[in-house]
VEXTOR-686758 format. One record per residue (C-alpha): residue in three letters; chain; x, y, z. Coordinates in steps of 0.1 Angstrom, whole numbers, padded with zeros to 4 digits, m for minus. Layout:
# residues N
<res ALA | chain A | xx X | yy Y | zz Z>
...
# end
This chain:
# residues 279
<res MET | chain A | xx m1059 | yy m0150 | zz 1468>
<res GLU | chain A | xx m1031 | yy m0163 | zz 1488>
<res LYS | chain A | xx m1054 | yy m0172 | zz 1519>
<res PHE | chain A | xx m1080 | yy m0186 | zz 1495>
<res VAL | chain A | xx m1057 | yy m0211 | zz 1479>
<res ALA | chain A | xx m1041 | yy m0221 | zz 1517>
<res GLU | chain A | xx m1079 | yy m0226 | zz 1527>
<res VAL | chain A | xx m1088 | yy m0245 | zz 1497>
<res GLN | chain A | xx m1056 | yy m0266 | zz 1501>
<res GLN | chain A | xx m1063 | yy m0276 | zz 1536>
<res PHE | chain A | xx m1098 | yy m0286 | zz 1528>
<res LEU | chain A | xx m1086 | yy m0309 | zz 1501>
<res GLY | chain A | xx m1058 | yy m0321 | zz 1522>
<res ALA | chain A | xx m1085 | yy m0331 | zz 1549>
<res GLN | chain A | xx m1105 | yy m0349 | zz 1522>
<res GLU | chain A | xx m1074 | yy m0369 | zz 1512>
<res GLY | chain A | xx m1071 | yy m0378 | zz 1549>
<res LEU | chain A | xx m1103 | yy m0391 | zz 1549>
<res GLY | chain A | xx m1094 | yy m0417 | zz 1521>
<res LYS | chain A | xx m1115 | yy m0401 | zz 1494>
<res ALA | chain A | xx m1109 | yy m0412 | zz 1458>
<res GLU | chain A | xx m1082 | yy m0391 | zz 1437>
<res ASN | chain A | xx m1108 | yy m0382 | zz 1412>
<res THR | chain A | xx m1131 | yy m0369 | zz 1440>
<res VAL | chain A | xx m1102 | yy m0348 | zz 1452>
<res ILE | chain A | xx m1094 | yy m0334 | zz 1418>
<res THR | chain A | xx m1131 | yy m0326 | zz 1410>
<res TYR | chain A | xx m1135 | yy m0307 | zz 1447>
<res ARG | chain A | xx m1104 | yy m0287 | zz 1438>
<res ARG | chain A | xx m1116 | yy m0277 | zz 1401>
<res ILE | chain A | xx m1153 | yy m0270 | zz 1419>
<res MET | chain A | xx m1135 | yy m0248 | zz 1447>
<res GLU | chain A | xx m1113 | yy m0230 | zz 1423>
<res ALA | chain A | xx m1144 | yy m0220 | zz 1403>
<res PHE | chain A | xx m1165 | yy m0207 | zz 1433>
<res GLY | chain A | xx m1135 | yy m0189 | zz 1445>
<res CYS | chain A | xx m1132 | yy m0172 | zz 1410>
<res TRP | chain A | xx m1167 | yy m0162 | zz 1412>
<res LEU | chain A | xx m1165 | yy m0151 | zz 1448>
<res ASP | chain A | xx m1137 | yy m0127 | zz 1438>
<res GLN | chain A | xx m1155 | yy m0113 | zz 1411>
<res ASN | chain A | xx m1188 | yy m0106 | zz 1432>
<res GLY | chain A | xx m1175 | yy m0093 | zz 1463>
<res GLY | chain A | xx m1175 | yy m0123 | zz 1483>
<res GLU | chain A | xx m1148 | yy m0142 | zz 1503>
<res LEU | chain A | xx m1142 | yy m0177 | zz 1512>
<res SER | chain A | xx m1131 | yy m0169 | zz 1545>
<res GLU | chain A | xx m1164 | yy m0149 | zz 1554>
<res LEU | chain A | xx m1189 | yy m0173 | zz 1533>
<res THR | chain A | xx m1226 | yy m0166 | zz 1536>
<res ARG | chain A | xx m1257 | yy m0184 | zz 1529>
<res TYR | chain A | xx m1265 | yy m0157 | zz 1506>
<res ASP | chain A | xx m1231 | yy m0162 | zz 1485>
<res VAL | chain A | xx m1241 | yy m0200 | zz 1481>
<res GLN | chain A | xx m1276 | yy m0193 | zz 1467>
<res ALA | chain A | xx m1265 | yy m0165 | zz 1444>
<res TYR | chain A | xx m1239 | yy m0188 | zz 1430>
<res ILE | chain A | xx m1263 | yy m0215 | zz 1423>
<res ASN | chain A | xx m1286 | yy m0191 | zz 1407>
<res SER | chain A | xx m1256 | yy m0178 | zz 1388>
<res LEU | chain A | xx m1249 | yy m0215 | zz 1377>
<res GLU | chain A | xx m1287 | yy m0221 | zz 1365>
<res ARG | chain A | xx m1289 | yy m0190 | zz 1346>
<res ASP | chain A | xx m1257 | yy m0198 | zz 1327>
<res GLY | chain A | xx m1274 | yy m0233 | zz 1316>
<res LYS | chain A | xx m1257 | yy m0255 | zz 1336>
<res HIS | chain A | xx m1273 | yy m0289 | zz 1340>
<res PRO | chain A | xx m1290 | yy m0298 | zz 1373>
<res ALA | chain A | xx m1270 | yy m0327 | zz 1376>
<res THR | chain A | xx m1239 | yy m0305 | zz 1374>
<res VAL | chain A | xx m1250 | yy m0280 | zz 1400>
<res ASP | chain A | xx m1260 | yy m0306 | zz 1422>
<res LYS | chain A | xx m1226 | yy m0319 | zz 1422>
<res ILE | chain A | xx m1211 | yy m0283 | zz 1429>
<res TYR | chain A | xx m1234 | yy m0278 | zz 1456>
<res ALA | chain A | xx m1226 | yy m0314 | zz 1470>
<res CYS | chain A | xx m1190 | yy m0301 | zz 1472>
<res ILE | chain A | xx m1196 | yy m0269 | zz 1489>
<res SER | chain A | xx m1220 | yy m0288 | zz 1513>
<res VAL | chain A | xx m1189 | yy m0309 | zz 1523>
<res TYR | chain A | xx m1167 | yy m0277 | zz 1526>
<res ALA | chain A | xx m1192 | yy m0259 | zz 1549>
<res ARG | chain A | xx m1194 | yy m0289 | zz 1572>
<res PHE | chain A | xx m1154 | yy m0290 | zz 1572>
<res ILE | chain A | xx m1156 | yy m0252 | zz 1583>
<res ARG | chain A | xx m1182 | yy m0261 | zz 1609>
<res ARG | chain A | xx m1207 | yy m0239 | zz 1589>
<res PRO | chain A | xx m1234 | yy m0262 | zz 1578>
<res GLU | chain A | xx m1259 | yy m0235 | zz 1582>
<res ILE | chain A | xx m1246 | yy m0217 | zz 1548>
<res VAL | chain A | xx m1260 | yy m0245 | zz 1526>
<res GLU | chain A | xx m1293 | yy m0251 | zz 1542>
<res ASN | chain A | xx m1324 | yy m0246 | zz 1523>
<res ILE | chain A | xx m1307 | yy m0236 | zz 1492>
<res LYS | chain A | xx m1329 | yy m0234 | zz 1464>
<res ARG | chain A | xx m1319 | yy m0252 | zz 1433>
<res ILE | chain A | xx m1336 | yy m0274 | zz 1400>
<res LYS | chain A | xx m1333 | yy m0310 | zz 1414>
<res PRO | chain A | xx m1322 | yy m0334 | zz 1385>
<res GLN | chain A | xx m1339 | yy m0361 | zz 1373>
<res ASN | chain A | xx m1336 | yy m0394 | zz 1393>
<res LYS | chain A | xx m1311 | yy m0415 | zz 1376>
<res ARG | chain A | xx m1329 | yy m0445 | zz 1388>
<res GLN | chain A | xx m1358 | yy m0437 | zz 1370>
<res THR | chain A | xx m1343 | yy m0430 | zz 1335>
<res ALA | chain A | xx m1326 | yy m0448 | zz 1309>
<res PRO | chain A | xx m1291 | yy m0437 | zz 1304>
<res LYS | chain A | xx m1281 | yy m0426 | zz 1269>
<res SER | chain A | xx m1265 | yy m0455 | zz 1248>
<res LEU | chain A | xx m1254 | yy m0460 | zz 1211>
<res GLY | chain A | xx m1277 | yy m0479 | zz 1189>
<res GLU | chain A | xx m1265 | yy m0507 | zz 1168>
<res LEU | chain A | xx m1257 | yy m0487 | zz 1137>
<res GLU | chain A | xx m1239 | yy m0460 | zz 1158>
<res ILE | chain A | xx m1218 | yy m0488 | zz 1175>
<res LYS | chain A | xx m1208 | yy m0498 | zz 1139>
<res ARG | chain A | xx m1201 | yy m0466 | zz 1126>
<res LEU | chain A | xx m1180 | yy m0461 | zz 1155>
<res LYS | chain A | xx m1159 | yy m0495 | zz 1152>
<res ARG | chain A | xx m1156 | yy m0485 | zz 1116>
<res GLU | chain A | xx m1141 | yy m0450 | zz 1119>
<res VAL | chain A | xx m1120 | yy m0455 | zz 1147>
<res GLU | chain A | xx m1104 | yy m0486 | zz 1126>
<res LYS | chain A | xx m1102 | yy m0462 | zz 1097>
<res CYS | chain A | xx m1081 | yy m0437 | zz 1119>
<res GLY | chain A | xx m1052 | yy m0463 | zz 1119>
<res SER | chain A | xx m1045 | yy m0458 | zz 1156>
<res LYS | chain A | xx m1041 | yy m0493 | zz 1168>
<res ARG | chain A | xx m1043 | yy m0479 | zz 1206>
<res ASP | chain A | xx m1073 | yy m0461 | zz 1202>
<res THR | chain A | xx m1091 | yy m0489 | zz 1186>
<res ALA | chain A | xx m1083 | yy m0510 | zz 1214>
<res ILE | chain A | xx m1097 | yy m0484 | zz 1238>
<res VAL | chain A | xx m1128 | yy m0486 | zz 1219>
<res TYR | chain A | xx m1133 | yy m0521 | zz 1217>
<res MET | chain A | xx m1125 | yy m0525 | zz 1253>
<res LEU | chain A | xx m1148 | yy m0497 | zz 1265>
<res LEU | chain A | xx m1178 | yy m0512 | zz 1243>
<res GLU | chain A | xx m1171 | yy m0549 | zz 1252>
<res THR | chain A | xx m1161 | yy m0550 | zz 1289>
<res GLY | chain A | xx m1182 | yy m0517 | zz 1303>
<res VAL | chain A | xx m1151 | yy m0503 | zz 1322>
<res ARG | chain A | xx m1154 | yy m0469 | zz 1335>
<res VAL | chain A | xx m1128 | yy m0444 | zz 1319>
<res SER | chain A | xx m1109 | yy m0439 | zz 1350>
<res GLU | chain A | xx m1106 | yy m0477 | zz 1353>
<res LEU | chain A | xx m1094 | yy m0483 | zz 1320>
<res CYS | chain A | xx m1066 | yy m0455 | zz 1324>
<res ALA | chain A | xx m1055 | yy m0470 | zz 1357>
<res LEU | chain A | xx m1050 | yy m0505 | zz 1340>
<res ASN | chain A | xx m1016 | yy m0519 | zz 1337>
<res ARG | chain A | xx m1002 | yy m0544 | zz 1313>
<res GLU | chain A | xx m1001 | yy m0571 | zz 1341>
<res ASP | chain A | xx m1038 | yy m0565 | zz 1346>
<res THR | chain A | xx m1048 | yy m0586 | zz 1313>
<res SER | chain A | xx m1042 | yy m0619 | zz 1304>
<res ILE | chain A | xx m1047 | yy m0631 | zz 1266>
<res ASN | chain A | xx m1046 | yy m0665 | zz 1251>
<res GLU | chain A | xx m1060 | yy m0678 | zz 1220>
<res ARG | chain A | xx m1095 | yy m0689 | zz 1230>
<res SER | chain A | xx m1100 | yy m0666 | zz 1263>
<res GLY | chain A | xx m1089 | yy m0635 | zz 1281>
<res GLU | chain A | xx m1093 | yy m0618 | zz 1314>
<res MET | chain A | xx m1087 | yy m0581 | zz 1329>
<res ILE | chain A | xx m1085 | yy m0576 | zz 1364>
<res VAL | chain A | xx m1099 | yy m0541 | zz 1372>
<res ARG | chain A | xx m1078 | yy m0531 | zz 1406>
<res GLN | chain A | xx m1087 | yy m0494 | zz 1411>
<res ALA | chain A | xx m1126 | yy m0499 | zz 1408>
<res LYS | chain A | xx m1150 | yy m0474 | zz 1422>
<res GLY | chain A | xx m1156 | yy m0479 | zz 1457>
<res GLY | chain A | xx m1124 | yy m0498 | zz 1463>
<res LYS | chain A | xx m1135 | yy m0533 | zz 1448>
<res SER | chain A | xx m1118 | yy m0547 | zz 1423>
<res ARG | chain A | xx m1133 | yy m0573 | zz 1399>
<res SER | chain A | xx m1124 | yy m0595 | zz 1371>
<res LEU | chain A | xx m1140 | yy m0593 | zz 1336>
<res PRO | chain A | xx m1136 | yy m0618 | zz 1306>
<res LEU | chain A | xx m1123 | yy m0602 | zz 1274>
<res SER | chain A | xx m1143 | yy m0608 | zz 1241>
<res ARG | chain A | xx m1127 | yy m0623 | zz 1211>
<res GLU | chain A | xx m1127 | yy m0587 | zz 1192>
<res VAL | chain A | xx m1111 | yy m0570 | zz 1227>
<res ARG | chain A | xx m1084 | yy m0598 | zz 1228>
<res TYR | chain A | xx m1076 | yy m0595 | zz 1188>
<res HIS | chain A | xx m1075 | yy m0554 | zz 1192>
<res LEU | chain A | xx m1055 | yy m0553 | zz 1225>
<res SER | chain A | xx m1027 | yy m0576 | zz 1211>
<res LEU | chain A | xx m1027 | yy m0556 | zz 1180>
<res TYR | chain A | xx m1018 | yy m0524 | zz 1200>
<res LEU | chain A | xx m0995 | yy m0543 | zz 1224>
<res SER | chain A | xx m0973 | yy m0559 | zz 1195>
<res THR | chain A | xx m0965 | yy m0520 | zz 1188>
<res ARG | chain A | xx m0951 | yy m0516 | zz 1223>
<res ASP | chain A | xx m0914 | yy m0519 | zz 1226>
<res ASP | chain A | xx m0911 | yy m0500 | zz 1261>
<res ALA | chain A | xx m0912 | yy m0510 | zz 1297>
<res HIS | chain A | xx m0938 | yy m0487 | zz 1310>
<res PRO | chain A | xx m0964 | yy m0507 | zz 1331>
<res ALA | chain A | xx m0996 | yy m0491 | zz 1319>
<res LEU | chain A | xx m1016 | yy m0506 | zz 1296>
<res TYR | chain A | xx m1024 | yy m0474 | zz 1275>
<res ILE | chain A | xx m0999 | yy m0446 | zz 1270>
<res SER | chain A | xx m0997 | yy m0414 | zz 1253>
<res THR | chain A | xx m0974 | yy m0403 | zz 1224>
<res ARG | chain A | xx m0951 | yy m0389 | zz 1253>
<res MET | chain A | xx m0947 | yy m0423 | zz 1270>
<res GLN | chain A | xx m0971 | yy m0414 | zz 1300>
<res ARG | chain A | xx m1000 | yy m0431 | zz 1315>
<res LEU | chain A | xx m1031 | yy m0421 | zz 1294>
<res SER | chain A | xx m1054 | yy m0395 | zz 1312>
<res SER | chain A | xx m1092 | yy m0400 | zz 1311>
<res ARG | chain A | xx m1096 | yy m0364 | zz 1297>
<res ALA | chain A | xx m1074 | yy m0377 | zz 1266>
<res VAL | chain A | xx m1097 | yy m0405 | zz 1262>
<res GLN | chain A | xx m1126 | yy m0382 | zz 1261>
<res HIS | chain A | xx m1108 | yy m0360 | zz 1238>
<res MET | chain A | xx m1102 | yy m0389 | zz 1214>
<res LEU | chain A | xx m1139 | yy m0402 | zz 1218>
<res SER | chain A | xx m1153 | yy m0367 | zz 1210>
<res LYS | chain A | xx m1137 | yy m0367 | zz 1176>
<res PHE | chain A | xx m1161 | yy m0395 | zz 1168>
<res GLY | chain A | xx m1190 | yy m0378 | zz 1182>
<res THR | chain A | xx m1193 | yy m0399 | zz 1217>
<res HIS | chain A | xx m1183 | yy m0400 | zz 1253>
<res PRO | chain A | xx m1168 | yy m0428 | zz 1278>
<res HIS | chain A | xx m1202 | yy m0431 | zz 1294>
<res ALA | chain A | xx m1221 | yy m0437 | zz 1264>
<res LEU | chain A | xx m1201 | yy m0466 | zz 1255>
<res ARG | chain A | xx m1201 | yy m0480 | zz 1291>
<res HIS | chain A | xx m1242 | yy m0476 | zz 1288>
<res SER | chain A | xx m1244 | yy m0494 | zz 1257>
<res PHE | chain A | xx m1221 | yy m0522 | zz 1268>
<res ALA | chain A | xx m1249 | yy m0525 | zz 1300>
<res ARG | chain A | xx m1276 | yy m0518 | zz 1276>
<res ARG | chain A | xx m1268 | yy m0547 | zz 1252>
<res LEU | chain A | xx m1264 | yy m0573 | zz 1279>
<res VAL | chain A | xx m1297 | yy m0565 | zz 1295>
<res ALA | chain A | xx m1314 | yy m0566 | zz 1257>
<res SER | chain A | xx m1297 | yy m0601 | zz 1252>
<res GLY | chain A | xx m1313 | yy m0616 | zz 1282>
<res THR | chain A | xx m1287 | yy m0612 | zz 1307>
<res ASP | chain A | xx m1299 | yy m0613 | zz 1343>
<res ILE | chain A | xx m1294 | yy m0579 | zz 1363>
<res SER | chain A | xx m1274 | yy m0594 | zz 1390>
<res THR | chain A | xx m1249 | yy m0603 | zz 1363>
<res VAL | chain A | xx m1249 | yy m0571 | zz 1348>
<res ALA | chain A | xx m1243 | yy m0556 | zz 1380>
<res THR | chain A | xx m1212 | yy m0577 | zz 1389>
<res LEU | chain A | xx m1197 | yy m0569 | zz 1352>
<res THR | chain A | xx m1203 | yy m0531 | zz 1356>
<res GLY | chain A | xx m1191 | yy m0530 | zz 1391>
<res HIS | chain A | xx m1222 | yy m0514 | zz 1405>
<res SER | chain A | xx m1226 | yy m0516 | zz 1441>
<res ASP | chain A | xx m1265 | yy m0509 | zz 1441>
<res ILE | chain A | xx m1282 | yy m0531 | zz 1417>
<res ASN | chain A | xx m1308 | yy m0502 | zz 1413>
<res MET | chain A | xx m1285 | yy m0486 | zz 1391>
<res THR | chain A | xx m1281 | yy m0514 | zz 1371>
<res LYS | chain A | xx m1321 | yy m0520 | zz 1367>
<res ARG | chain A | xx m1321 | yy m0485 | zz 1348>
<res TYR | chain A | xx m1307 | yy m0503 | zz 1317>
<res SER | chain A | xx m1338 | yy m0523 | zz 1316>
<res LEU | chain A | xx m1359 | yy m0491 | zz 1312>
<res PRO | chain A | xx m1371 | yy m0480 | zz 1276>
<res THR | chain A | xx m1352 | yy m0451 | zz 1261>
<res SER | chain A | xx m1372 | yy m0420 | zz 1245>
<res LYS | chain A | xx m1368 | yy m0439 | zz 1210>
<res GLU | chain A | xx m1383 | yy m0470 | zz 1223>
<res LEU | chain A | xx m1414 | yy m0453 | zz 1237>
<res ALA | chain A | xx m1419 | yy m0435 | zz 1205>
<res ALA | chain A | xx m1417 | yy m0467 | zz 1185>
<res ALA | chain A | xx m1441 | yy m0482 | zz 1208>
<res ILE | chain A | xx m1467 | yy m0454 | zz 1201>
<res ASP | chain A | xx m1461 | yy m0455 | zz 1165>
<res ARG | chain A | xx m1467 | yy m0493 | zz 1166>
<res ALA | chain A | xx m1498 | yy m0489 | zz 1186>
<res PHE | chain A | xx m1513 | yy m0460 | zz 1168>
<res LEU | chain A | xx m1506 | yy m0462 | zz 1131>
# end
């Protein structure tokens, strides 16, 4: 086990040296640890990894009902590791269920009634911090990792306008986002409760920077997820007639094809079209 830990640590250290994002390295660690446990339980060794081990692990994940996109992410990590140890052949021609192309499907977002319910319920819970988070995710479209990395100095609010600078954005590109009236209002309410000197915009009850997992856990209480709120932001912009290039800029998409997904009809909209046409 010690040898396994040392090998994984060396791999992760190399990825950090290549400039991989912190969240990517954390994901790699989690994937490799799970893979290592599976190998240990099934007679394999990371130091003597074979193509059979990789295929058997992928098969096991699919039998356990893992989503194809999740399996694909795990396979990608193992492929990076295979190249790191200079054994690319162990990941060649691995059979797996291909995930549906994200660019060909409309991301899952909240409907208007769901958004109203979420806003009502989070305000009822009485947490000014959680309310500010929900409004910010819904009306700025920031990723949860970007939200948690925000500092107080990254926002500026006055009576008629507000701005937020996302410095730790995906791909290393910062962007500036205008803050809606409701975001400014709820953020100001939350900040008025802060009498600490912590630089983070959002902190936990233990006076630590809020983590992505904590935000996910909070939203799960309302039956939703940060991705759904981000997708809702982009979809509402498209529905209001905002051009795709503007939506791409606001969401921080480097590939505009990813943004075009928001103009695709959802399954509900397709069903509604059929109902209208064939009464």
